[in-house]
C-alpha positions in Angstrom: 12.3 -11.8 31.9 13.0 -15.3 30.8 11.5 -15.5 27.2 11.4 -12.7 24.3 9.2 -13.0 21.4 10.5 -11.1 18.3 7.7 -9.3 16.8 9.6 -9.2 13.4 11.3 -11.1 10.7 14.4 -11.5 8.8 18.0 -10.0 9.6 16.8 -7.9 12.7 15.0 -10.9 14.3 18.4 -12.9 13.8 20.1 -9.9 15.5 17.9 -9.7 18.6 18.0 -13.3 18.9 21.6 -13.5 19.2 21.9 -10.9 21.9 19.0 -12.6 24.0 20.8 -15.9 23.8 24.1 -14.2 24.9 21.8 -12.8 27.9 20.7 -16.3 28.6 17.2 -15.6 27.5 14.9 -17.8 25.3 13.5 -16.5 22.2 10.3 -16.9 20.1 10.2 -16.3 16.4 6.9 -15.5 14.6 6.7 -16.3 10.8 4.2 -16.3 7.8 4.1 -19.0 5.1 6.4 -16.8 3.1 9.1 -16.8 5.9 8.7 -20.7 6.9 12.2 -21.3 5.5 13.9 -18.1 6.8 17.0 -18.6 9.0 15.7 -16.7 11.8 13.0 -19.2 12.4 15.5 -22.0 13.2 17.7 -19.8 15.1 15.2 -19.1 17.7 14.6 -21.3 20.7 10.7 -21.7 19.5 8.9 -20.6 16.6 5.2 -20.1 16.0 3.3 -19.3 12.8 0.9 -16.5 12.6 -2.0 -16.7 10.1 -2.1 -13.1 9.3 0.7 -10.5 9.1 3.6 -9.0 11.2 1.1 -6.0 11.6 -1.4 -8.0 13.4 -1.0 -6.8 16.9 -3.6 -9.4 18.3 -2.0 -12.3 16.6 1.3 -11.3 18.0 0.2 -11.1 21.6 -1.7 -14.5 21.2 1.4 -15.8 20.0 3.4 -14.6 23.1 0.6 -16.0 25.3 0.6 -19.4 23.6 4.4 -19.6 24.0 4.7 -18.3 27.5 6.9 -15.4 26.4 7.0 -12.7 29.1 8.4 -9.8 26.9 8.3 -8.5 23.1 10.9 -6.9 21.2 9.5 -5.2 17.9 12.8 -4.8 16.0 12.5 -2.0 13.5 9.7 -1.4 11.0 6.3 -3.0 11.3 4.8 -2.2 14.7 8.1 -1.0 16.4 6.8 2.5 16.5 3.2 1.8 17.0 2.2 3.4 20.4 -1.3 1.3 20.5 0.8 -1.8 20.2 3.2 -0.7 22.9 0.1 0.1 25.1 -1.4 -3.2 24.4 1.6 -5.2 25.3 1.8 -3.5 28.7 -1.9 -4.1 29.1 -1.2 -7.8 28.7 1.3 -7.7 31.4 4.0 -8.3 29.0 7.4 -6.4 29.1 7.9 -4.2 26.1 11.4 -4.0 25.1 11.2 -0.3 23.9 10.5 3.2 25.1 7.2 4.4 26.9 4.0 4.2 24.9 3.7 7.8 25.2 7.2 8.6 23.9 6.5 6.4 21.0 3.2 8.2 20.3 4.7 11.8 20.5 7.8 10.9 18.3 6.0 8.6 16.0 3.8 11.4 15.0 6.3 13.4 13.0 4.3 16.7 13.3 3.9 16.3 16.9 7.5 15.5 17.5 8.6 18.8 16.0 6.6 20.7 18.8 8.5 18.8 21.4 11.7 19.3 19.7 11.2 23.0 19.5 10.3 23.0 23.3 13.6 21.2 23.9 15.4 24.0 22.0 16.2 22.2 18.9 16.1 24.1 15.6 13.2 22.9 13.2 12.4 23.6 9.6 9.3 25.3 8.5 6.5 22.8 7.5 2.7 22.3 7.1 0.1 19.8 6.6 -1.8 21.1 3.5 -1.1 22.9 0.1 -2.6 25.9 1.7 -0.3 25.9 4.8 3.0 25.7 2.9 2.3 28.3 0.4 4.9 30.6 2.0 7.6 27.9 1.9 9.7 28.0 -1.2 10.4 25.1 -3.5 11.7 22.5 -3.6 9.6 20.7 -1.1 9.7 17.4 0.7 6.6 15.5 1.5 6.8 12.9 4.5 4.7 10.4 6.2 3.7 11.5 9.5 3.5 8.0 11.1 6.7 6.5 9.9 10.2 6.8 8.1 12.4 4.4 5.7 11.9 6.8 2.8 8.2 5.5 2.6 5.7 8.1 1.8 8.6 10.6 0.8 8.6 12.8 -2.3 10.8 15.5 -3.5 8.5 18.2 -5.2 10.3 20.7 -7.4 7.3 22.9 -8.5 3.6 23.5 -7.8 2.5 21.4 -10.9 4.0 18.2 -9.3 2.5 18.9 -5.9 -1.1 17.3 -6.0 0.0 14.0 -7.6 3.2 13.8 -5.2 0.7 14.2 -2.2 -1.5 11.6 -3.6 1.2 9.0 -4.2 2.8 9.9 -0.8 -0.5 9.1 0.9 -0.8 5.9 -0.7 2.6 4.7 0.1 2.2 5.9 3.9 -1.1 4.1 4.1 0.5 0.8 2.6 3.3 1.0 4.9 2.2 2.4 8.3 -1.6 2.2 8.1 -1.8 5.9 8.3 -1.9 8.1 5.2 -1.1 11.4 7.2 1.6 13.6 5.5 3.5 16.8 6.2 5.4 19.1 3.8 8.6 20.9 4.8 11.4 22.8 2.8 14.1 20.5 1.0 17.4 21.5 1.8 19.9 20.4 -1.2 23.6 19.7 -0.3 22.7 18.7 3.2 23.7 15.7 5.3 21.9 13.2 7.3 23.5 13.1 10.6 22.0 11.2 13.7 22.9 10.6 17.2 22.3 7.4 19.3 21.1 7.6 22.8 20.4 5.0 25.7 18.2 5.7 28.6 17.1 3.9 31.6 14.1 3.9 34.0 16.0 6.0 36.5 16.5 9.2 34.4 20.1 8.4 33.2 20.5 9.4 29.5 23.5 9.2 27.6 24.5 9.3 23.8 26.9 6.9 22.0 27.9 9.5 19.4 26.8 10.3 15.8 26.2 8.2 12.6 26.3 9.8 9.3 23.7 8.3 6.8 24.1 10.6 3.9 24.2 8.3 1.1 20.6 7.3 0.0 18.7 6.3 -3.0 14.9 6.8 -3.1 15.4 8.5 0.3 16.6 5.3 2.2 20.0 5.1 3.4 22.4 2.5 1.9 25.7 3.4 3.3 26.2 4.5 6.8 29.2 5.4 8.9 30.4 6.3 12.3 31.7 8.7 13.2 30.8 11.5 10.6 34.1 12.9 9.0 32.3 16.4 8.8 31.7 17.2 12.2 34.1 19.2 14.4 34.3 18.6 18.2 32.2 21.6 18.8 29.5 20.7 16.2 29.4 17.1 17.6 28.9 18.7 21.0 26.0 20.6 19.7 24.1 17.8 18.1 24.7 15.3 20.9 23.6 17.8 23.6 20.5 18.6 21.6 19.7 14.8 21.3 20.0 14.2 25.0 17.9 17.3 25.8 15.1 15.9 23.6 15.4 12.5 25.3 15.2 14.3 28.6 12.0 16.4 27.6 10.1 13.2 26.8 11.2 11.1 29.8 12.7 8.7 27.2 13.8 5.1 28.1 15.4 2.5 26.0 17.5 3.1 22.8 16.6 5.9 20.5 17.9 7.9 17.6 17.5 11.7 16.9 17.9 12.6 13.3 19.3 16.0 12.3 19.6 17.6 8.7 23.0 19.4 8.4 23.7 22.0 6.1 27.1 21.3 4.6 27.7 25.1 3.4 26.5 26.9 6.6 26.9 24.3 9.5 23.3 25.0 10.4 21.3 21.9 11.4 17.6 21.1 12.1 15.8 18.3 13.8 14.4 15.8 11.5 12.6 13.2 13.6 13.2 10.8 16.4 13.2 7.1 15.7 11.9 5.4 18.9 13.2 2.0 18.0 16.5 0.3 17.0 17.9 1.5 13.8 18.9 -0.5 10.9 22.5 1.1 11.1 23.0 0.4 14.8 25.9 -1.8 14.0 28.3 1.0 13.2 27.9 2.6 16.5 28.4 -1.1 18.3 31.6 -1.3 16.2 33.2 2.0 17.4 32.1 2.0 20.9 32.0 -1.9 21.8 28.4 -1.6 23.2 25.8 -4.1 22.5 22.8 -1.9 21.8 20.2 -4.5 21.7 21.7 -6.1 24.9 21.4 -2.6 26.7 17.7 -2.4 25.5 16.9 -5.8 27.1 18.7 -4.6 30.3 16.7 -1.4 30.6 13.3 -3.4 29.9 14.4 -5.7 32.8 14.6 -2.5 34.9 18.4 -2.4 35.4 20.3 0.9 35.7 22.8 1.8 33.1 26.2 0.7 34.2 27.9 3.1 31.8 28.0 6.9 31.9 28.8 9.6 29.5 32.5 9.7 30.3 32.9 5.8 29.6 31.9 6.4 26.2 35.0 6.3 23.9 34.8 6.3 20.3 37.4 4.6 18.6 38.4 3.9 14.9 35.8 4.2 11.9 33.0 1.8 10.9 30.9 1.9 7.7 28.1 -0.2 6.9 26.5 -1.2 3.2 23.1 -2.6 2.9 22.8 -5.2 0.3 19.3 -4.8 -1.6 17.4 -7.0 -4.1 17.0 -4.2 -6.6 18.4 -3.0 -10.1 20.4 0.3 -9.7 20.5 0.3 -13.5 16.6 0.6 -13.6 15.8 3.1 -11.3 16.4 0.8 -8.2 13.3 -1.3 -9.1 13.0 -4.3 -7.1 14.2 -7.7 -8.3 13.4 -11.3 -7.4 14.9 -14.7 -7.6 16.6 -17.4 -5.8 19.6 -17.0 -3.7 22.1 -19.3 -5.5 25.2 -18.4 -3.7 26.0 -17.1 -0.2 29.3 -18.1 1.1 30.0 -15.1 3.6 31.7 -15.5 7.0 32.1 -13.2 9.7 35.7 -12.3 10.4 38.0 -9.8 12.1 36.6 -6.3 11.5 33.9 -7.7 9.1 30.4 -8.5 10.4 27.4 -9.7 8.3 23.9 -9.1 9.7 21.7 -11.1 7.5 18.3 -12.6 7.1 18.8 -14.8 4.2 20.8 -17.9 3.1 21.7 -19.9 0.2 18.6 -21.5 -1.6 16.0 -18.8 -0.2 13.5 -17.4 -2.6 13.5 -13.7 -2.7 10.0 -12.1 -3.2 8.4 -8.8 -3.2 6.3 -9.2 -0.1 8.8 -7.4 2.1 11.6 -4.7 2.1 14.2 -5.5 -0.4 17.0 -5.3 2.1 18.9 -8.8 2.2 21.9 -8.2 4.4 24.1 -5.5 6.0 27.8 -5.8 5.8 29.8 -3.8 8.3 33.4 -3.1 8.2 35.8 -1.7 11.2 39.2 0.1 10.6 41.5 2.0 12.7 40.9 4.9 10.1 38.1 5.7 7.7 40.2 4.7 4.8 40.9 1.2 6.1 37.3 0.8 6.7 36.5 1.6 3.1 39.2 -0.9 1.9 38.0 -3.6 4.0 34.5 -3.2 3.1 35.2 -3.0 -0.6 37.3 -6.3 -0.5 34.6 -8.1 1.3 32.1 -7.0 -1.1 34.4 -7.9 -4.0 35.5 -11.3 -2.6 32.2 -12.8 -1.3 30.2 -15.1 -3.5 26.7 -13.9 -3.0 23.8 -13.5 -5.5 21.9 -15.2 -8.3 19.4 -12.2 -9.3 20.1 -8.5 -9.7 21.5 -6.7 -6.7 23.2 -3.7 -5.6 26.6 -5.1 -4.7 28.5 -3.6 -7.5 26.8 -0.4 -7.2 28.0 0.0 -3.5 31.4 -1.0 -4.6 31.5 1.8 -7.2 30.1 4.3 -4.5 33.0 3.3 -1.9 35.7 3.5 -4.6 34.5 7.0 -5.9 37.2 9.7 -5.2 34.3 12.0 -3.8 33.2 9.4 -1.1 36.8 8.8 -0.2 37.1 12.4 0.3 34.3 12.6 2.6 32.0 14.7 0.2 29.0 12.6 1.1 25.9 15.0 1.0 22.4 13.5 0.5 22.6 14.1 -3.3 25.8 12.4 -3.6 24.1 9.8 -6.0 22.6 12.4 -8.0 25.8 14.6 -8.5 28.3 11.6 -8.8 26.1 9.2 -10.8 28.0 5.9 -9.6 27.1 3.1 -12.1 25.0 0.0 -11.1 27.8 -2.5 -12.5 31.5 -2.8 -12.6 32.7 -2.5 -16.3 35.1 -5.3 -17.4 37.6 -5.0 -20.3 37.7 -7.6 -23.1 40.3 -9.8 -21.5 38.3 -9.7 -18.2 35.0 -10.7 -20.0 36.9 -13.5 -22.0 38.3 -14.7 -18.8 35.0 -15.0 -17.3 33.4 -16.7 -20.3 36.3 -19.3 -20.5 36.0 -20.0 -16.8 32.3 -20.5 -17.0 32.5 -22.7 -20.2 35.1 -24.9 -18.8 33.5 -25.4 -15.5 30.4 -26.5 -17.4 32.0 -29.0 -19.5 33.4 -30.5 -16.1 29.8 -30.4 -14.8 28.6 -32.2 -17.9 31.3 -34.8 -17.4 30.5 -35.2 -13.8 27.0 -35.6 -14.3 27.4 -38.1 -17.3 25.8 -41.5 -16.9 27.5 -43.2 -19.7 31.1 -42.9 -20.9 31.9 -40.4 -18.1 35.5 -41.4 -18.1 36.1 -40.5 -21.7 37.7 -37.0 -21.7 35.4 -34.0 -23.0 35.6 -33.3 -26.5 37.2 -36.7 -27.3 36.8 -37.8 -30.9 38.6 -39.9 -33.6 38.0 -37.4 -36.4 38.3 -33.7 -36.9 35.3 -31.8 -35.5 34.7 -28.2 -34.9 35.3 -26.5 -31.6 32.8 -27.0 -28.6 30.7 -23.9 -28.4 29.1 -22.0 -25.5 26.8 -19.0 -25.6 26.1 -16.6 -22.6 24.3 -13.5 -22.0 25.9 -11.2 -19.5 24.5 -7.7 -18.7 22.7 -7.5 -22.2 25.7 -8.7 -24.2 26.3 -12.0 -25.8 29.5 -13.8 -24.9 30.5 -16.6 -27.2 33.3 -19.1 -26.1 34.6 -21.8 -28.4 37.4 -24.2 -27.3 38.9 -27.6 -28.0 40.5 -30.2 -25.9 44.1 -30.8 -26.7 45.9 -34.4 -26.4 47.9 -33.1 -23.2 44.6 -32.5 -21.4 44.9 -28.7 -21.7 42.4 -26.7 -23.9 42.7 -24.2 -26.6 40.1 -21.5 -27.5 39.3 -20.0 -30.9 41.1 -16.9 -29.8 44.3 -19.1 -29.0 44.2 -18.9 -25.3 45.7 -21.9 -23.8 43.9 -23.3 -20.8 44.7 -25.6 -18.1 42.2 -26.8 -15.4 44.1 -27.6 -12.0 41.0 -28.5 -10.1 37.4 -28.9 -10.7 34.7 -29.0 -7.9 30.7 -28.9 -8.3 31.0 -25.4 -6.9 34.4 -24.0 -8.0 37.2 -24.3 -10.7 41.1 -23.8 -10.1 42.0 -22.7 -13.6 45.1 -21.0 -15.5 44.4 -18.9 -18.7 47.6 -18.0 -20.6 49.7 -18.5 -17.6 47.4 -16.5 -15.3 45.9 -18.9 -12.5 42.8 -18.0 -10.4 40.2 -19.8 -8.3 36.5 -19.1 -9.1 33.5 -19.9 -7.1 30.6 -20.9 -9.5 27.0 -21.5 -8.6 24.4 -22.7 -10.8 20.4 -22.6 -11.0 18.6 -23.9 -14.1 20.3 -21.6 -17.0 21.9 -19.2 -14.5 25.5 -19.0 -13.5 27.0 -16.8 -10.7 30.8 -16.7 -11.6 33.2 -15.0 -9.4 36.0 -13.0 -10.6 38.8 -10.7 -9.0 36.2 -7.6 -8.7 33.1 -9.5 -7.5 30.6 -11.8 -9.0 28.8 -11.8 -12.5 25.6 -13.5 -13.5 25.5 -15.3 -16.9 22.7 -16.8 -18.6 23.4 -20.0 -20.7 21.9 -19.3 -24.2 20.5 -22.1 -26.3 22.3 -22.7 -29.8 19.2 -21.8 -31.6 16.9 -18.9 -31.0 13.1 -19.6 -30.6 10.9 -17.7 -33.2 8.0 -17.2 -30.8 9.7 -14.7 -28.3 8.5 -11.6 -29.9 6.8 -8.6 -28.2 3.6 -7.4 -29.5 4.1 -4.1 -31.1 3.4 -1.0 -29.0 3.1 -3.0 -25.8 4.2 -1.7 -22.3 5.5 -4.4 -20.0 5.9 -4.3 -16.1 9.5 -3.2 -15.4 9.4 -5.1 -11.8 7.4 -7.7 -9.9 4.7 -6.3 -8.0 0.8 -5.8 -7.5 -1.3 -3.5 -9.5 -2.8 -0.9 -7.2 -4.4 1.7 -9.8 -5.3 1.7 -13.3 -5.7 5.1 -14.5 -6.9 4.8 -18.1 -9.5 3.0 -20.0 -9.6 1.1 -23.3 -10.0 3.3 -26.1 -8.6 6.4 -24.1 -6.2 8.7 -26.0 -3.1 9.5 -24.0 0.0 11.5 -24.3 3.6 10.6 -23.8 4.5 10.8 -20.1 0.9 10.4 -19.1 0.4 8.3 -16.0 -1.2 4.9 -16.9 -0.6 2.3 -14.1 0.5 2.4 -10.4 2.3 -0.8 -9.2 3.2 -1.5 -5.7 6.5 -3.4 -4.8 7.9 -3.9 -1.6 5.7 -1.3 0.0 6.8 1.5 -2.6 4.5 2.7 -5.3 5.9 2.9 -8.9 4.1 4.9 -11.8 4.1 3.5 -15.3 3.8 6.3 -17.9 3.1 6.2 -21.7 6.2 6.0 -23.9 4.5 7.6 -26.8 1.2 9.5 -27.7 -1.7 7.0 -28.8 -4.8 5.2 -27.8 -5.0 2.2 -25.4 -5.8 -0.6 -27.3 -5.8 -3.5 -25.0 -5.5 -3.6 -21.1 -4.2 -7.1 -20.1 -4.3 -6.3 -16.2 -6.8 -5.6 -13.4 -6.4 -4.0 -10.0 -5.2 -6.5 -7.5 -3.0 -8.5 -10.1 0.4 -10.0 -9.1 2.8 -9.4 -12.0 6.0 -10.7 -13.1 9.0 -8.8 -14.5 8.2 -8.2 -18.1 4.7 -9.1 -17.8 2.4 -7.3 -20.7 0.4 -4.5 -19.0 -1.3 -3.0 -22.3 -0.9 -1.9 -25.7 -0.7 1.4 -27.1 -1.6 2.2 -30.7 -0.5 5.5 -32.6 -4.0 6.1 -33.9 -7.4 4.6 -33.4 -7.2 2.8 -36.8 -4.3 0.7 -35.7 
């Protein structure tokens, strides 16, 4: 093996490139036009554009041949658990950095996987593939995609009335994400934990585990915070889970890195096999942090035919690690995806803090792919230390430019129940962490003053004439300078006037001194309290750092436009995305709550329902249309005469 093609994109491509280069191997990145400016494309030894998509196995093989790559690493997602792709790689005499294709096939089919898990002695939940086959299973139920994971194709069903539509939507999502619409249905266990075991296996029959990870903090059935080890497991329970995981690996003659996922009942201590991921997991860094083992590096060595140099007794878990996933989404709007330009990204890796990211400042975030932007991983000698370090990092980093979940993550990490380890899969439902950090009036005023006076500095810096005249200079009595902002739905007005001594006085009698001004920061003192704030700007958006994080401010015009009113009765798209189904026709009578339109965004399907009883008057969209946030979909009238 001398050159690895990474059949993936984003942060995982960057992650694999790093380990490959540390192993003195060359790398090839593939990219589509959407990713042509992504960091991983430059980080690889060589890059090659593909015309189709990351799911086109033949284009990927062709790219490997063209660049003389002799190995392929699939990463996670896309083709990573596609056994036909694994077979094709081997057929083309390339090295597959992953498990045997047969193991991928068996475990990739979640229904088949349960049979092998049962054979290996693992407990499983009752399940079925059709409405008829699950009639004896009590509600609530969980629908899952048979060919993949990651929360796609997954639906909780509370009662029989929801079943048919939930199956239909789950099939659509599964088909879009995995090219396979098969689903299965099992009992949904409330108050449970998601605990998984990482294994490594070589080609000589050696299998070891690297301990467990807990991944119970989830939204929309996707993990957002993961940690290692699990606070909940006793030594005895840990032994049971890890022994079961190794047994399954042995049963299917596994090779490479793999993860066996379990559902753990927090009340009874019972656990059941969920699935096996025959690939690298998104959350693998927390295991690396507590064991010191480079899992990607071990995958490469195993694929090279090398025997594991570590045995089970060598594995020592020290300290605690927690990972938070940063998503381009709006926690305050049902986690719907958001888009925009990343106008700030000043993160750095440091002691006990690691960033795995696939983005950089200036990149445009769209809806073509999964909304995950980066993973932030913290390590501490105790769980409490790891929580505190991760919180501080998320608060201090200047990262964003559009709605994201950073403040939501901070609120989870600061929640008393999270700190106490009460981390069941219904944590978000039970604790309702808010999607933003609330600020008091003095904090809001401080952000507004900071932004206003940074802007006046920018105006002065950018001036082409009289730029050395102090801002606000005048030879007559004039009113205060005035700036209007919108922040989190509220209007913030700041008025100030420059004093003869160079300081500023606001209309609220705040005395302000500017100690230093830069194009990306300001050192400012407000009523004797001094702080330095990083500030980034794009058009009318400002990202302003404050002690608890960074806030987005929109600069408002002084005079409102009169032509920005919504049509009465109109429904608008709550997210950018693609129209995949229109369930109504013009003139149709609909009831409040009735499903009207299905929009796909980042491989997830979202249903738009009627917000009132009425008649469909106008439909402005058609199937296949790409929508912007806030774009009009249709209008509803209360009766046919309107």
